[in-house]
C-alpha positions in Angstrom: 269.4 83.2 143.8 271.7 85.4 144.3 274.3 82.8 144.7 273.5 80.2 142.6 272.9 82.8 139.7 276.9 84.2 140.2 278.3 80.8 141.0 276.1 79.8 137.0 278.4 83.1 136.3 281.4 82.3 137.6 281.7 78.6 136.6 280.7 80.8 132.6 283.8 83.3 133.2 286.4 79.9 133.7 285.8 78.2 131.0 286.3 81.1 128.7 289.2 82.6 130.6 290.8 78.7 130.5 290.2 79.2 126.4 291.8 82.5 126.6 289.3 85.0 127.3 287.8 87.2 125.0 289.5 89.9 122.6 293.0 88.0 123.7 292.2 89.6 126.9 290.8 88.1 130.6 287.1 88.7 131.6 287.5 90.5 135.5 284.2 90.1 137.4 283.7 93.0 140.2 280.5 91.8 142.3 278.5 93.5 144.3 275.3 92.6 146.4 272.2 94.7 146.0 271.0 92.9 148.9 267.9 92.9 146.9 267.3 96.6 148.8 266.4 99.3 145.8 268.1 102.0 147.1 271.3 99.6 147.2 270.7 98.8 144.3 271.3 102.2 142.9 274.0 103.4 144.7 276.0 99.9 143.5 275.0 100.3 139.6 276.7 104.1 139.9 279.5 102.3 141.0 280.1 100.2 138.9 279.6 102.1 136.2 281.6 105.3 137.5 284.3 103.8 139.5 285.0 100.2 138.6 284.1 101.3 134.6 282.3 97.7 134.0 281.3 97.2 130.1 278.5 95.2 131.2 276.1 94.0 134.0 274.7 89.9 134.5 272.1 90.1 136.9 269.6 91.5 139.2 267.5 88.7 141.3 264.6 90.9 142.2 262.6 92.7 139.8 262.3 96.3 142.3 266.0 96.2 142.4 266.3 96.1 138.0 263.9 98.8 138.1 265.3 101.3 140.5 268.7 100.6 138.6 268.8 99.8 134.8 268.6 103.5 134.3 272.5 104.4 135.2 273.4 101.3 132.7 270.6 102.8 130.0 272.2 106.1 130.4 276.1 105.3 130.1 275.0 103.0 127.2 275.8 99.7 129.3 273.8 96.4 128.4 273.0 94.8 131.3 272.0 91.1 131.3 269.0 90.3 133.8 269.3 87.0 134.2 267.0 85.8 137.2 264.4 89.1 137.6 261.1 88.1 135.9 259.0 91.5 135.7 257.6 91.5 132.3 258.1 95.4 132.7 262.0 94.8 133.2 262.7 95.0 129.3 260.1 97.1 128.5 261.4 100.3 130.8 262.9 102.3 127.9 260.9 101.5 124.6 260.7 104.2 121.7 259.6 106.2 121.0 260.3 107.4 124.0 264.0 106.0 123.9 266.1 105.0 120.4 268.1 102.3 121.9 267.2 99.5 124.9 270.7 98.2 126.9 268.3 95.8 129.0 268.0 92.8 128.2 267.2 89.4 129.5 268.0 85.8 130.0 265.1 84.4 131.9 261.0 83.4 131.6 259.1 86.6 132.7 256.2 86.5 133.7 254.0 87.3 130.6 255.4 83.8 129.8 255.1 82.2 133.1 251.5 83.4 134.7 250.2 82.2 131.1 252.0 78.8 131.8 250.5 78.8 135.1 246.7 79.5 134.2 247.0 76.6 131.6 248.1 74.1 134.1 244.9 74.8 136.5 242.4 75.1 133.6 243.9 74.0 130.2 245.3 70.5 132.4 243.3 70.4 135.0 240.5 71.6 133.4 239.6 73.5 137.4 237.1 76.1 137.5 237.8 78.2 140.2 241.4 78.9 141.5 242.5 81.4 144.1 245.8 83.9 143.9 248.6 84.6 147.1 250.8 87.1 145.9 253.4 88.4 148.0 253.7 92.2 148.9 256.8 92.6 147.0 257.2 94.1 143.3 257.6 90.6 142.1 254.4 89.3 143.8 251.9 92.1 142.9 253.4 92.8 139.1 253.3 88.6 138.7 249.2 88.7 140.4 248.6 91.6 138.3 249.4 88.9 135.7 248.2 86.2 136.4 244.5 87.9 136.5 245.2 89.2 133.3 245.7 85.2 132.3 242.8 84.9 133.7 240.7 87.0 131.8 242.0 85.4 129.0 240.3 82.7 129.7 237.4 84.6 131.0 237.6 83.9 134.3 238.4 85.9 137.7 239.8 84.0 140.9 237.5 83.1 143.4 240.0 84.9 146.2 243.4 87.5 145.3 245.0 87.5 148.7 248.0 89.6 149.4 251.2 88.0 152.1 254.2 90.1 153.4 258.1 88.7 153.4 258.7 87.2 156.8 254.7 85.7 157.6 255.1 83.0 159.2 250.9 81.8 159.1 249.1 81.7 156.1 246.1 80.4 157.9 243.8 83.5 157.1 244.2 83.5 153.7 244.1 80.2 153.3 241.0 80.0 154.8 239.5 82.6 152.7 240.5 80.7 149.7 239.0 77.4 151.4 235.4 79.2 151.3 235.9 80.5 148.4 235.5 77.1 147.2 239.3 76.8 145.3 240.0 74.2 143.4 244.0 75.7 143.5 246.1 78.1 145.1 247.8 79.7 142.4 250.9 81.9 144.3 254.2 84.1 143.2 256.4 85.1 145.8 259.8 84.9 146.2 260.8 82.8 149.5 260.4 80.7 152.1 256.9 82.4 152.7 255.5 80.1 150.0 256.4 76.8 152.0 254.1 78.6 155.1 251.4 78.4 152.1 252.2 74.6 151.8 252.3 74.1 155.3 249.2 76.2 156.1 247.5 73.9 153.6 248.6 70.6 155.0 247.4 72.1 159.0 243.7 72.8 157.6 244.1 69.0 155.8 242.5 71.1 152.7 244.1 69.1 149.2 244.0 70.5 146.8 246.5 72.0 144.0 249.5 74.3 144.6 251.3 76.4 141.2 253.0 79.0 141.0 255.8 80.6 139.2 259.6 79.2 139.1 260.6 80.2 142.4 258.3 77.2 144.2 261.9 75.0 143.0 264.5 77.0 145.4 266.0 75.0 147.6 263.7 77.5 150.7 260.7 76.4 149.7 261.5 72.3 149.4 263.5 72.6 152.2 260.9 73.9 154.7 257.9 72.8 153.1 259.3 69.2 153.0 256.8 66.4 152.5 254.0 68.9 152.1 256.1 70.6 149.1 254.6 67.5 146.8 253.4 68.2 143.7 253.9 71.9 143.8 253.9 72.4 139.9 256.0 75.4 138.3 257.6 77.0 134.9 261.3 76.0 134.7 264.3 76.9 132.0 266.2 74.5 133.5 265.7 71.7 136.0 268.9 70.1 137.5 268.9 66.6 134.9 271.8 65.8 132.9 269.1 65.1 130.2 271.7 66.9 127.3 275.6 66.4 127.3 275.7 70.8 128.2 273.5 70.2 131.4 275.4 67.0 132.2 279.0 68.9 131.8 277.4 72.1 133.8 275.6 69.9 136.6 278.8 68.1 137.1 280.9 71.2 136.9 278.7 73.2 139.3 278.8 70.3 142.2 282.6 69.9 142.2 283.2 73.6 142.5 280.8 74.4 145.1 280.8 71.1 146.8 276.6 70.4 146.7 274.4 68.1 145.5 271.8 70.0 144.8 271.9 73.2 143.2 269.9 75.9 145.7 268.0 77.5 142.8 269.4 75.8 139.5 267.2 77.7 137.7 268.7 81.2 138.7 272.7 79.2 138.4 271.7 77.8 135.1 270.6 81.6 133.4 273.4 83.5 134.7 275.3 80.8 133.4 273.4 81.2 129.9 273.7 84.9 130.4 277.8 85.1 130.0 278.1 82.6 127.2 275.2 85.2 125.3 277.4 88.2 126.6 280.8 87.2 125.3 279.6 86.0 121.7 278.0 89.6 121.4 281.4 90.7 122.2 283.0 88.6 120.2 281.4 89.7 117.0 281.8 93.5 118.4 285.2 92.4 118.6 285.1 95.6 120.9 283.7 96.2 124.5 282.2 99.1 123.8 278.9 99.5 124.8 276.7 100.7 121.8 278.8 97.9 119.7 277.5 94.7 122.1 273.8 96.3 122.3 274.1 96.2 118.3 275.6 92.7 118.7 272.9 90.6 121.0 270.2 92.6 118.3 271.8 90.7 115.4 273.8 87.5 117.0 275.4 85.3 114.0 276.4 82.8 116.4 274.6 79.8 117.8 274.9 79.8 121.1 274.8 76.6 123.2 273.1 77.2 126.4 272.2 74.7 129.5 268.3 76.6 129.0 267.9 76.1 125.8 270.4 76.8 122.4 270.0 80.5 120.9 269.5 81.6 117.5 269.2 85.1 117.1 267.5 85.7 120.7 266.8 88.9 120.1 266.3 92.0 118.1 266.2 95.6 118.3 262.4 95.3 119.5 262.5 92.4 121.2 264.9 92.0 124.1 263.9 88.5 125.5 266.3 85.1 124.8 263.1 83.2 126.3 260.2 82.2 124.4 257.1 81.1 125.5 257.8 77.5 124.5 261.3 77.2 126.4 260.3 76.9 129.8 258.9 73.3 130.6 256.8 72.7 133.9 258.2 71.0 136.8 257.2 69.5 139.8 258.3 69.1 143.4 258.9 65.7 144.7 261.0 64.7 148.0 263.5 67.8 147.8 264.0 67.8 144.6 262.3 69.5 141.4 261.5 66.9 138.4 259.3 66.9 135.1 256.4 67.6 135.3 254.1 64.6 133.9 
């Protein structure tokens, strides 16, 4: 996720700089790896603000790291563009009346949107009446699980079983057996990484063939490669699928493949959102005519320019009270098919 996001950001910056940069200057990227650790994220935020004097930050892969670190940007009045982390609470950390202004923006589909799509796929579209939830023990997994339970509750339903697993778990048999014995007709997942493949592989081992429907992370290379054919048919919300179905997407995919010498983008969603976040920020800096944090935030909340991204074309994506660029209706359902993600039918 992190590498794809960063590489998407680098592509956008290179394109903008090639056209003369911003406000007559070149954009300079300062890169840090928070290692997906909250305490490292906190260190990095302080270093970037105090030592590197950044005018904005794009990133945050992990909900937990974002929640621990972005308060430093809030205090310094520097905009931060969350472009991968999806915890619903991320953009709600600094709301009025307690905080007059909010410097946290997002370019990814939050978990409220995704959980509603997952439940709609299972209950609305497939007419299933019994579902199990398997979520990892991270902030991301547990906050996502809460959102899934709320989305089920809105349809008058409860999961037949809710199971937890840890990062690095290699055997999901106990959780899957509980789900199977409870009569689950689908497994709804919220997790970060390769452990998701253990769910698909575990279901195959038990010869239990029910749909796997989960959050957007089911589109990542570490799921597709580790699950192989067992991952086929897994469905998930996607803001971007590696499919050159618009000229902008075609150009982006080809530029990414050429720059990084890969055929398949490891995490297409992360790459696309990283890329778009830079263009949104650049539009705001241009409109503000300065890199002053207060003015850039105001410009983001009142963008005049239509920004053509690879996820979507953004028309006034933010307002003072809404810092979510990805609205319901923008993401689509993707489906795993032989190591790639295709649009779900």
